[in-house]
N, C-alpha and C positions, 0 to 999 in steps of 0.2 A: 504493500500500500504506500503510495507516494503522499507524504505529509507536506501540506502547502500552507504557508503563512501569506495572507493577502494584505497589502499595504496600499491604501488610497484614502485621500482626505474627503471623498464624497461618499456619504453613507449609502446612497442608492446604488452607486457603482459597487461598493463593497458587498452589499446584499446580493446583487445580481451575480457577481463573480463567485460568491460563496455557493449560491444555488447551482451554478453551472458546474463547479468543480466537485461539489459533493454528489452530484448526480452521476459522475463518472465512477464506474465500478472499481477502478484501481487508484482512486485518489480520495483524500479527505482533507478538509480545512481544519487546521489545528489552532488558528488564531486570526484575528482581524485587527488591523492597526490603522489609525487615521493620521499618524505622523511618524517621523523618523525615530523619535525617542521611544515611543511605545513599541515600534517595530523591533528595536534593539533589545528591549526588555523581554518581549515575547519570544524572540529568537533564542535567548538564553533559556527561557522556561520550556519551550516546546521542541527545540532542536529540529526545525523543519528540513525536509530534503530540498525544497525549493521555496524561495521567497519571491512572490510576484510583486514587483516594486514599481509604484508610480514615481514620477520624477518631480512633478510640481506639487509641493505641499508646504504648508506654513511651518514656521519655526525651523525644523530640520528637513531639508529637501531630500529627494531620493538619492542624489549622488553622495551626500554626506552619510545618509542612512545606510547605503550599501557598504561603505567603508566600515562603519560602526558594526553592522550586523556580522560582516565577515571576520572582523577582529574578535568578536565575542563568540561566534558560532561558525568556525572555519569549515565545518562539515557541510554547511548549507551552500546552495547554488542560488544566485540572484538572477532572476529573469525580469528585465525591465518591460513594463507595459505602460505606454504613454502615448500622447497625441503628438509629441515632438519628433520630427525627423531631420532636424538640422544637424549637420555634420559635427559641429562642436559638441552638441549634447551627446551624440553617439560616442564620440571619442572619450568624453568625460565619464560616461557610464562604464565603458570597458576599462578605462584606467582605474576606476574605483573598484573593479573586480567583478562586474556583471559578466555572466556567461552568454547572455542572449538579449535581443532587443526586438520587441514586438509592438505594433501599433494598435491603439484601442479600437479601431474600426475593423480589425481582423475578424474573420469568420470564427465562431465559437469552436468549431472542430480544429481549426488551425491553432488556436490558443492552447487547447488541450494537448495537441501534438507537440507544441513547443514546450509545455510543462514536462511532458514525458521525456523529451530530448534533454532538457536542462537537468532533470533528475539523473540521467545517464552520464552527465558531465559533458554533453555536447553543447554546441553554440548555435541555437536557432536564431536566424536573422530574417526579419521581414524583407521580402523582395524589394519593396519600395525603399527601405533603408539601404539595402545593398546598392540600389541604383543611385541614391543620393551620394553615397561614397564614391562610386565610379564616376559620377558627373563632375566631381571635383578634379578629376584628371590624375589623381594620385591614389596610391594604395592606402588602405587604412592602417597606418603604422602607429602603433601605440607604445609609448615608453612605459615599461612596467613600473607601477608604484607599489612597492611592497610595504606591508605594515611592519612595525618594529619587531613584532613577534616572528613574522615570516623571515625577516632579515636575520634574526638571531638563530632560527632553525637552519637557515641556509648557510650561515657561517660555520655552524657546527658540522653540517654535512661536508663542507669543504675541508674540515679538519679530519674527516674520516670516521666520525662517530656514527654508530648505528642508531636506529630510531629509539630503541629502549634507553640507550645512553643519553640521547638528546632529551628524552622525556624526563629522565632523572635530573639532568643538569638544569632544566628549565622549570621543573616542578609541575609538569603537566602530564596528561595521559598519553600513552603511546599512540592511541587512535587519533588524538588531536594532532600529534606530530605528522602522522600520515595525511591527515586532512590539509594541514598547512602546506605540506610538500606538493599535494595535488594541485592546490591553487598556484603555488610558486611555479611548478612545471608549466602550467597553462599560461601564466603571465609572461614568463621569460622565453617560452617557445622551445622547451626541451622535453625529452621523454624518459630520461634516466638520471640516476644520481651522479654519475660521472660527468655528464654534460652540465648538470646543475652546479657541481663543484667547480668546474672550470669557469663557468659563467661568474660564479661568486668571486673567484680569485681575481678575475679581471675587473668586475664592476664594483665590488665591495672592498677592494684592496686599500682604497684611500680612506675608509671609514674606521673609526675606532673599534677595537674588538674587546 
């Protein structure tokens, strides 16, 4: 069962999304949040597989909320659901750690497919968003922005420590280490520990250890 946390500041939208998701046999809504602060708190409490994240919200917007959620619940995957298709917002969302970007006028079935893809760690992207990126004439090149905890994990990987050793050193669970590494691999574009270690030695060498 895919556990979904839905974040949107419009209550009618929240209710509609909740009904749609709960009606799917393989999904359940584990929380509803109307702003980024509540989303981060609920992510810690519910540990969702996917966080369906709006971008435009009062107080804490979806970009900041995505960073906060992934810092507190690294096992979760954030799928953006928004009305905005501007390239800068797309880049900001992926830099914050989102795995996918879907527009609010998508077909319900397409949204459910995107949620399933995000839960598998894939990167669903609305075709119109892809066209917006291509229309700019350049590839969507995103500079990875790692959290402090992800950087700490990555530095220890570069020192040759195993996940269990990293967990002990940082005082976290081994499963949390694996989740952090999954996000790190995706953001820096590698698929194994050796490549990640080499990336860290190049890009984190000038940072204090």
